[in-house]
N, C-alpha and C positions, 0 to 999 in steps of 0.2 A: 347854610341852612340848619336845622334841625337835626340833632343826631337820635333824638327817641321823642315819640308821640304818644300820648294820651289815646285809649281805645276811640274817646269822642273825638280827638283831632283828626285820627285815622279816618274818621267816618264823614266829617266835614271835607276833607282833602277830597275824598272819592267822590262825594256826591257833588262838589263843584267842579271836579273833572270831567264829571258827565253832563255837566249843564244845569243843575238844579239849583245852583245858588243865586240865580236871577230869576227876578220875577216875570211870569208870564207875560208875552207882548200883547197889547190889546189888538194889533193887527199884525197877522202873521202870513208873510208872502214867499216868494222863492229865495229871497235872501237868508231869513230866518231858518226857512226848512234847512239850506245849505250849510248853513254854520252848525246846526245840531247834528246833522251828518257829519261834517267834519269832525266834530269832537268824538263822536263815536267811531268813526273809521268805517264801519261796517254797519249793516241792517239786517238781522236776520229774517228768514221768510218762513213761516208755518201757514199751513191751511186751513186751521181749526179758526171756525169764524162763529163762535157762541155770541159773543159781543162785537169784536170788531176784529179784522183780520190783523194778525200781530205785529206785521210791519208798519202798521197805523199808529200803533200804541205809543212806542216811544217817542215820537213827536209831541203826541197829545200829551203824555207826561210832563215833557219838558216846556212845552209851547201854550197847553190848552187847546182850547177848540179851534180847529183849523179846517181849511177846505181840503178835504182828502184828494179832490179831483186835481187840485195844485201838484199834490206829492205825486199822483198817477202820471201827469204830463213831463213833470221831472224826471221821473224814473224810467217811464215807457216811450217818450217821444222819439221820434228818429234821431238817431246820433245823440242819443241821451248821454249825459255825463258820467250816467252810472250804467254798471252792467251787473249781472248774475254770476256768482262762483261759488265754490265750496270753500268759502273763507272759515268762519266760524258756523260751521255746517252750510246749507244753503243759504246764501246772502246777496245782497247788495253791496258792492264795492264801486270807489270810482273807476271808472274805464281807463285811466290812464294807470292803475295799479294791476292790469290784468298780467303784466311780465313780472311782477313779485312773486305770482303764484305759480312760474315756469317749474319751479322744482317740485311743486305738488303735482303739476299735470304729468312729468315725467314720473314721479311715484305711482300716480295712479294708473299709466300705460304699464309700467314695469307689472305692477299687482295685476290688475285686470286684463291686460292686452297682449303679454307675451308668452302664456302658457299655450303649447300647442293644443293641449286637451281642455283648454278654458273655453267659456262662450263666446268670446270675441273672435277668436279665431275659427272656432269650429262654425261660426255664422258670419263668416267675411263675405259671402254671397249677400245676404241681407245689407249687411254694413256697408258694401260698394254700391248698392242700389240706392239706399237712403242717401249717402254722399252724391250720387249722381243726381237725385232729385233736387236737392238743394244747389247743387252747383248749376243745374238747369232753370230750374225755377225761383231760385231767391228764396227770400223767407217764407216759411210755412209754419201753419199751426199743425198739430198731429191730426186733427180731424181732416185737414186736406191731404196729408200723406195718407191718412187711412182709405179715403175715397178713391185715391188715384190706385192705392193697392190693389182694390177689390176690382176697379173698372179695367185694370190694363188688359188690353188685348195680345199682348206677348210678354212672355217672361212668367214667372211662378205667382201665384195668389199669396203674397207674403203674410205671415202671422203677426196680427197687429201688436201682440206683446213681444215680438222679436223687435218690430220696426221701433217701438217704444225705447226698449233696452238698448238697442243699437245708439238712438239719440243720445240718452243718458252718459254711454260710454263716451261717446264723441265729443260730448260737452266737458266731460272730467277730463278728458286727455287734452284739451284746450283747441281741438278741431273745429268744433261748431260752439256759437255761443249763443245767449237768449236776445233777439232782437225786439223784445218786448211781450206783452200780454194782452190777452183779450179776455176780460173777465179776470179768471185766474187760469186761464189755458195759456200755456207759454207758446211762443212763436221761436222756431228755430231757424237758423242760419248757418252758413260757414263763418269762421270766425274772421275771415279778411272781409265780410261783408257787415260786419258789426265794429270791430276793433279799428281805430285808426291804423295806418300803415306804420307809422313811425313808433309805435307803442308795440305792435305786433312784431316787429324787428327788433326790437329791443330783446337783450338777453341779460338777465342777472342772475349771477352765480348764487348756488343756495346759500352759502354763508352770507353773503350780501343781503339776500333777500330776508334771510332769517333776522339779521340784525336790524332791516329796516322794519320789519312786522313787529319785533320786539321794542324797537323805539316808539312806533305808534301805540303799542298797547300800555308801555307805560305812561305815555301821555295823555290816555283815554281813562287810565285808571288812578293816576296820581301817586298813588302809592301801593305796592304790590308785592307778592313773592315771585318766586320764579314759577310756581305753578300757576298763578294767576294768569301772568304772561304768556305761559304756553298755551294754558287753554283760551284764551283770547282769540287766537287762531288754530286751535287745535293741533299744535305742532307737538308729535309725539317722539321729541328728541330733547332730553333734559340738557345733555352735553351741548348741543348747538345753541339752546337757550342760554344757559349760562356762560358759554362762549360769548354771545351777543351781549349779555349784561356787561361781564368783564369790559369788553372793548367800550360800551356806553358809559361805563363807570370810567375808565382813562380818558374819554372826551370830555369829561365833566358834565354829561347828561344824567346820570343816575348817582346818586350817594346811598350808602348802606346805612339803614337806621333800624331801631328796634322800635315794636309797637306793643303798647300794654295788653297782656292776654293773648297776643299771637304767638305761641309757643308749642312745641310737641315733646313729649315725653319729659316735660320740665325744662327743656332748651329752648330759647327764642328763636322764632323761624327767621332765617334772613330774610331781609325785606328792604326794597328799594323805592327811594323818593326820586320823583322827577324834577328836574331844574326849574320847570315852569309850574309847578303846583301850588295851587293855592290854599292857604289856609284862611278862610274866612272866620271871623269872630262868631258868626252864627248861621246856620242854614235854617231859612224858615219857611219850607215847601210843603206841599200837600198834594199828592199824586198816588194815582193806582198805578202799578206795573203790570205789564206782560210778564209771563213767566221766563219771556226769551229776551227780556232787556239785560244790557251789558252789566246792569247793577246787580243782578242777581241770578243771572244764567249759569254761573260757577257755585253750585251749592255749599262748597266748602268756603268760599270767599263771604258767602252771604253769612254763614254762621259765623265766622270770624268778625265781619264788619257789624254785624246787627244782632249777633246771638241768635239768629232766625234759623230755624229748622224747617227746611221747604222742600216738598215735592208735589207733583202735579198728580192728582187723582182720577185721570181720565180712564185710565184701564185697572182701576179700583173698583169691585163690583159695587152698586149703590148702598147696599145695606152696611157695606165695611168703610164708607168713606167718612174720614174725620172732620174734613172741611169744605168739601164740596165739589162738583165736576172739574171747575175750572178757575179756581179761587186765585186771586190776583193779590200781590202784596200791596199793602198800603204805607205809604210814607207820610208822617206828619213830622214837621221839623226837620230834625236829621236822623232821625230813627224809622226803623220798619216797626208799627205801634199795631199791625193788624192783618187781616186779609178779607177779601170779600169777592163772593161769587157772583158774577153778573150774568145777564143773559138778555138779549136784544130780542124781544116779542115783536117780530115787524108786523105781523098781520093786524095786531092790536094796537100796534103803537106804544108799546109799554116797555121800560126798561125794569127788568126783575132783579132785583137783589135776593139770589137763592139762598144765601147764608152770608153773615158777617160774624168775625170772631175779632176780639181784642188778643195782643200778645202781653204779656207781663207789665205791668207799669205804663199803661198807656195813659197819655194826660188827659186830664178831665175835658179839655175842649176839643179832643179827638173826634168826638162825633160829630159836631159842628162843622169842622174842617172837612170830614170825608162827605158828609152830608153837601157841601158846597161843590166837591168834586164829582159828586153823583148828579147833581143838577147839571153841571158842564157836560157830563158824559152822556146824559140823556138828550141834550140840546145838539152837542155833537154828531149824535147818531140820528136825529130827527125824530126822536120818540116824545111822544106828547106827554106820557104820564109816565109814574114811578110807582112800584108796588115792592113791599120789604115783607120778606117772610118771616116766620117765628123761629128759624134755624140759626143757632149762635148765640153766643152770649153778648154780641154788640147790636143783634136786630132793633132790640127795644129802644137802646139809646139812638140809634141811628133814625128809626121811625120819629122818635122823640123830636128830633132835630129835623125832619122832613114833614110839617103838619100837613100837607097836603097829599102825602104819600098814601095809597092803598095797602093793606096786608094781604097777604094770601099764605097757604099752605104749601110746601114743597110736598111733591110726589114722592112716596117712599117706596121701597121694594125693588126687585130687580129691573134693570133697563136694558135696552139693546145697546150693547159696546157700539162705540163711534171710533172707528179707526183714524188716526192721524195721516195724512197723505204725504209721505216722504216724496222730498224733491230731489233725491238724488239715490245712490245704491247702498250707499255706506259710508261711515265716518274715515276721516284720513287724517 
């Protein structure tokens, strides 16, 4: 194994580990979806739907256009092999991994469910009623619980915010699991109605769980710092992460390396290479990424890997946005070469490129490669036409590579802010 890596080698290892070194499959089925999900180990959920819901995007980025109904069936079918939990924030994980997060469930209960003056214990009557509803009626959508709370002939008329909050607490504590979704509305159930009994009965100690999660993060990243590995699962215990890294090093699964440019205050950052990491001679991908793709979701890592400063400008006033409302990183070859703000205008069956920008030293063929991705994106979303704005230094290049595209102006001035609907209470 190598003991030092150039910046370009680290990029290629990282992209290969995430599945970008392979050409998109011409036919994408359940097998390809499962393999891509296995590489990432988790799939973040977010409710913003400007272009496509975020959990659909990583599969499109790696596999090209696919039938999202197949992914829905895989994720939401009865006894699905996947379940939602607070992994890297709200995310899908393999259902068999439920027990790996037992330490987090315990931590959540200690944090939110043990204070006599805290919300959970102060609203124990509501919580008990919600538990009883799920026990008696089985999996329920929130709207069904709300309907029952308003029509009950006996007992209090429960405040709906309290009902929803009860469900979220019980989910974080591991008592409740998500039994699927209808549209984007969750169906809640007692954990024993969703998780296999043998999984639910399995107990994993905190050190063992963190070691296994660090193992999976290191495999998913290929090459990573301790901060990268901690962020993959939002583990706020550096000592535990470093202990896991040391154990995996002793087992021969990780080797410490140095990476060109990965330093702090003039000192190399300690970095580890997974033993299964592959260093391709070249990576020649073209993709747009959701802001919540593991490749870029940790902004410090995106900066180190790609020299890419990235933030989402959803909450930035329109007049102060630099790149756009929901700009997506663009990868061409083995580097981030730009960003593009996409919006699906479904009533007009049109894909809007609201802005497009190049990073420094974008290759001359980047516009043609991005144009092909944009055409695939429109086809994937069932949109008939494409329109490119005039905002951004890449828009003219992109429009030139899309000869049938229309042009439009982006509306400027203040816009009504749109909140991201969180799927959980807080980070842990």
